C-alpha positions as CSV (number, residue, x, y, z in Angstrom):
1,M,77.6,113.0,144.2
2,R,75.9,114.7,141.2
3,P,78.0,116.2,138.5
4,R,77.8,119.9,138.2
5,T,76.7,121.7,135.0
6,I,80.2,122.8,134.3
7,Q,81.5,119.2,134.5
8,V,78.8,118.0,132.1
9,I,79.7,120.7,129.6
10,A,83.4,119.9,130.0
11,A,82.8,116.3,129.3
12,L,80.7,117.2,126.2
13,V,83.5,119.5,124.9
14,A,86.0,116.8,125.6
15,A,83.9,114.2,123.6
16,V,83.5,116.6,120.6
17,A,87.3,117.3,120.7
18,F,88.0,113.6,120.6
19,I,85.6,113.1,117.7
20,L,87.1,116.0,115.8
21,A,90.6,114.6,116.4
22,F,89.7,111.3,115.0
23,I,88.0,113.0,112.0
24,A,91.2,115.0,111.4
25,A,93.3,111.9,111.7
26,G,91.2,110.2,109.2
27,A,91.3,113.1,106.8
28,V,95.1,113.2,107.1
29,L,95.2,109.5,106.2
30,V,92.9,109.8,103.2
31,S,94.7,113.0,102.1
32,S,98.1,111.1,102.4
33,L,96.6,108.2,100.3
34,F,95.5,110.6,97.5
35,M,99.0,112.3,97.6
36,L,100.7,108.9,97.2
37,V,98.4,108.0,94.3
38,G,99.2,111.4,92.7
39,L,102.9,110.9,93.1
40,V,102.8,107.4,91.6
41,A,100.8,108.8,88.7
42,V,103.3,111.6,88.1
43,G,106.2,109.2,88.3
44,W,104.6,106.8,85.8
45,L,103.9,109.7,83.5
46,A,107.5,110.9,83.7
47,L,108.9,107.4,83.0
48,S,106.6,106.8,80.1
49,L,107.6,110.2,78.6
50,V,111.3,109.5,79.0
51,G,110.8,106.1,77.4
52,R,109.0,107.7,74.4
53,V,111.8,110.3,74.1
54,K,114.4,107.5,74.1
55,L,112.5,105.6,71.5
56,W,112.1,108.7,69.3
57,G,115.9,109.3,69.6
58,E,116.5,105.7,68.5
59,I,114.2,106.1,65.5
60,Q,116.1,109.2,64.5
61,R,119.4,107.4,64.7
62,I,118.1,104.6,62.5
63,R,116.8,107.1,60.0
64,E,120.3,108.9,59.9
65,R,122.0,105.6,59.3
66,R,119.7,104.8,56.4
67,R,120.3,108.2,54.9
68,K,124.0,107.7,55.1
69,T,123.9,104.3,53.4
70,V,121.7,105.6,50.6
71,A,123.9,108.6,50.0
C-alpha cells in the first residue's frame, strides 16, 4: 500500500511540529536558566548594598561616639 500525498504532507507537518516543540522546550530551558542567573545577580547586589548600608551606619555611630567623648 503506497502512502497518499496527503499522508506524506501530514507526516512532514508532524515532523516539523515536533522539531519546533523541541526547539521551544530548549528555548524555555535556556530562558529559565538566564532568568535564574539574573535573579541570583539581583539578590547578590541587594545583599551587598544592604551590607554596605549597615557598615556605613556603624561608621557613623563610631564617629558620633568619638565626637561625644571629645566634646
